[in-house]
C-alpha positions in Angstrom: -12.7 2.0 16.8 -9.8 3.5 18.3 -9.0 6.9 16.4 -5.1 7.3 19.2 -2.4 7.1 16.7 -0.9 3.8 18.2 3.1 3.5 18.9 4.9 3.7 16.3 8.5 3.2 14.7 10.8 4.6 12.3 10.0 2.8 8.8 13.8 2.3 7.5 14.5 4.7 4.3 10.9 6.9 4.1 13.3 10.4 5.1 12.4 13.1 2.3 12.7 16.5 1.9 11.3 19.2 0.3 11.1 18.8 -3.0 13.5 20.6 -5.9 11.9 24.2 -6.3 9.0 22.7 -5.0 5.4 25.7 -4.5 3.7 25.1 -1.4 -0.1 23.8 -2.6 -1.7 24.9 0.3 -3.3 22.6 2.5 -3.9 19.4 2.3 -8.3 19.0 3.0 -8.4 16.5 5.6 -10.9 14.7 5.2 -10.4 14.0 1.7 -10.7 10.5 1.0 -6.7 9.7 0.4 -6.0 6.0 -0.3 -2.7 4.3 0.5 -1.1 1.1 -1.0 0.9 -0.4 2.1 4.1 -3.4 0.5 3.9 -5.9 3.1 7.9 -7.5 3.7 8.9 -10.9 2.2 9.3 -13.4 5.5 13.0 -14.2 4.9 15.6 -11.8 3.3 16.4 -11.6 -0.3 19.6 -12.8 -1.0 22.5 -10.3 -2.3 21.9 -10.1 -5.7 24.2 -11.8 -8.2 25.1 -14.3 -5.3 25.1 -18.3 -6.2 21.4 -18.2 -3.7 19.8 -15.5 -6.0 21.1 -17.1 -9.0 19.9 -21.2 -8.2 16.6 -19.6 -6.9 16.2 -17.6 -10.5 17.1 -20.6 -11.9 14.1 -23.2 -10.5 11.4 -22.3 -13.0 7.7 -21.1 -11.6 4.5 -20.8 -13.0 2.3 -18.0 -11.9 -0.5 -20.5 -10.4 2.6 -21.7 -7.9 3.5 -18.2 -7.0 0.0 -17.3 -6.2 -0.6 -20.2 -4.2 2.9 -19.4 -2.0 2.3 -15.7 -1.1 -1.0 -17.1 -0.5 0.3 -19.2 1.6 2.8 -17.6 3.2 1.9 -13.7 3.3 -2.2 -14.7 4.2 -1.9 -14.2 8.2 0.2 -10.7 7.8 -2.5 -9.3 5.1 -5.4 -10.7 7.8 -3.2 -9.2 11.3 -2.8 -5.5 9.0 -6.8 -5.9 7.9 -7.4 -6.1 11.1 -5.7 -3.4 12.6 -7.0 -1.0 9.6 -10.2 -1.6 10.4 -10.2 -0.9 14.2 -8.8 2.3 13.7 -11.2 3.2 11.0 -9.2 2.3 7.9 -10.9 0.5 4.9 -9.1 -1.9 2.6 -10.2 -1.9 -1.1 -7.9 -4.5 -2.0 -5.5 -6.5 -1.0 -3.0 -8.6 -3.6 -1.5 -11.6 -1.6 1.0 -12.4 -4.9 1.8 -8.4 -5.0 2.4 -8.5 -1.6 0.6 -5.4 -0.7 -2.7 -4.0 0.2 -4.7 -0.4 -0.7 -6.0 1.5 2.8 -7.9 4.6 2.3 -9.9 6.7 4.6 -9.9 10.9 5.6 -6.2 11.5 4.5 -6.4 13.0 8.3 -6.2 10.1 9.8 -3.9 8.4 7.3 -1.7 10.9 7.7 -1.7 11.1 11.7 -1.1 6.7 11.2 1.9 7.1 9.4 3.0 10.2 10.8 3.2 11.3 7.4 3.0 15.6 6.2 2.0 16.3 3.0 3.1 19.6 1.3 3.5 21.2 -2.3 1.7 17.9 -3.9 3.9 15.6 -1.7 5.5 13.6 1.2 8.4 15.1 3.3 9.9 14.0 6.7 9.8 10.4 7.7 6.6 7.7 8.2 6.5 6.3 11.0 4.4 2.5 11.3 2.4 1.7 14.1 4.1 -1.3 15.9 1.3 -4.1 15.4 2.1 -3.9 11.7 5.4 -2.8 11.6 6.6 -6.8 11.0 4.9 -6.8 7.9 5.2 -3.7 6.2 8.2 -3.1 3.7 6.8 0.4 2.3 3.8 2.6 2.2 3.4 4.4 -1.2 0.5 6.9 -2.2 1.1 10.1 -0.2 2.5 12.1 -2.4 -1.0 12.1 -4.3 -2.5 13.6 -2.3 -6.0 12.8 -2.6 -5.7 12.0 -6.6 -6.4 8.2 -5.7 -9.4 9.0 -5.2 -10.6 11.2 -8.4 -14.0 10.2 -9.6 -12.7 10.0 -13.1 -10.3 7.4 -12.1 -13.0 5.4 -9.7 -15.0 5.7 -13.0 -12.6 3.7 -15.2 -12.0 1.5 -12.5 -15.7 0.3 -12.7 -16.1 0.7 -16.4 -13.2 -1.7 -17.0 -14.7 -4.3 -13.6 -18.0 -4.2 -15.5 -16.9 -5.4 -19.1 -14.4 -8.3 -17.3 -17.1 -9.1 -15.0 -19.4 -9.2 -18.4 -16.7 -11.6 -19.9 -16.0 -14.2 -17.4 -16.8 -14.8 -14.2 -13.5 -15.8 -12.9 -12.0 -12.5 -14.3 -9.2 -10.8 -11.7 -10.6 -8.1 -10.1 -8.3 -4.5 -11.6 -6.7 -3.2 -8.9 -8.0 0.1 -7.5 -4.1 1.4 -6.8 -3.2 4.3 -8.9 -1.5 4.4 -11.9 2.1 5.0 -10.8 
């Protein structure tokens, strides 16, 4: 299992300054569990909003089932590569949602902050995120650093467990409730 930070590139649009009227919350416990959500990039660039191509795309009806199949087909390899990369670096994969083009990763705060070049102060992230080169082609965004360790609170975990148990009783084929905290 590799712990060294891999070669990385800056994630465009991720620069953040210090929040207004922020007071430092103190050091983040580096061993506290932290969950972040990584969003996959689209395979092709989105057409400009309101363009003829965009309107044509919106006119084609698509069911949720068809969207699920399409996204599973187009994003499965990217998800597998990112999951393999995460596991090789000691990061747990908690959820993969191909339809939503996202993956929830969890590890000690120190590991995730090092991996993505994040600086956590003021209970918010400051600075620029860096994405390891091996997963950069498929990464659109990484969110969740702003919440500190709130993603792993006992109350949130209990609510998820209760909801999943209730859903399992209702139907064996019910979808799994996401472990990502509400935004």
